[in-house]
Every structure is written in structure tokens, then in C-alpha cells.
N, C-alpha and C positions, 0 to 999 in steps of 0.2 A: 444614568450613573456611569462614571468613568471607571473602568477597571484598572487595577494596578498592574504593573509589569509582571509581578509574581502571579497574579490571577490569570493573566493572558498566557504566560508561559505554561502554567498548569493545564489550561484549557487546550492549548496547542498540543502538549504532550499527550493528554488523554485522547484527543482526536486522532492524532497520527498513530498512536498505539492501537486504537480501535480499528483503523483502516488496515494496519498490518495484520491484526488478528483475523479480520474478515477474509483477507487474501489467503492466509494460512488455512482457514477453514474451507475455503473454496477449493484449494489444491487437494486437501484431504478428501473432499466429497467426490473428487474425480479418480480416486484410487483404483476402482474396478474398471475404469474405462480404458480401452486400448489407445495408445499414443497417437495413432493416425486417424482416430475417429473425429469427424467434424462435429464441433460443439456449437458453433455459431457461424452465421454468414453475415458479413457486414458489407455495406455499399461504400466504396471509396469514390468520392466525387472530385472532379478536377474541371478546369475550364474546357477541356476537350471532351468531357462526357463523364459517365459513371461506369464503374465495373464492380462486380461482386467478388469478394474475397472470402474464402472459407477459412475459418479459424479452427485448427485442430487442438486436441488436448495438449499436445506438445507445445504448440505456439502459445497457448494460454498459460501453461505452467511456466514456460520461459519468461513470458512478460511479467507474470505475477512475482516470480523469483527475483527478477531485476527490480521491480517496484518495492519488494520487501527489503532488499539491500539498501535502496535509497531511503526508505523510511527508518531503517535502523540507524543510518547516518544522521538523519534529522533528529531522532530521539537522543542520540549521543550528544549532539550540539545543544539541544534543549536542556538535557540533564546538566551539562556543564554550566549553562547560563543560570539554571536554578540553583546550582551549587554556589556559584559566585554571588547570587542574591541571598544566600543564607538558608536555603531550603534543600534538604536532602530528599531525593526521590528514590523510593524503593524500587529495585529492579523487578519488573513484573514479567519475567521470562523473555526479555528481549532488549 
């Protein structure tokens, strides 16, 4: 079954909104953690080798905050497209 433009826009809106909410929840879950505490260690690979990088709470919150801003912009664009297609989207906190 081929989805209509409206159905696809609604699905994209819901998906991006869910991602944004998950990041907001992740940030709230870190409320009691000191900013300089290491949350995760990732391995960065390059042609010259690999190195470990520690991710602190501050790094993670900064990255998620930036990602949330990007998703808010995407939500605004999708809402405008939905509005031009004749469907009003209720603002769900974001």
C-alpha cells in the first residue's frame, strides 16, 4: 500500500517528536549526576588507528540539546507542510 503525503508527514512528525522526547527524558535522568562524570566511553576509529574518548554528562547534555534544537526545527517544517496540506497539528509541548 502506498501511503499518502499526509500519512507520511504525520508519521515523520510523530517519529521526530518521539526522538525529541526521548532525549529530553535522557537529560532529566542525568539530573543528579555531576557534570564531569564519565557517562560512556566510545572508540573513535580512523585509518591511523583507534582511540577511546570519554563522554561526560556535560558532553552528552550538550549534544542532546543541539539535537533537540534540530528536531524542533524539523517539527516546525513538518507542521507547516501539514498545515498547507489542510491538516492542523496540535502542539504537543514542542
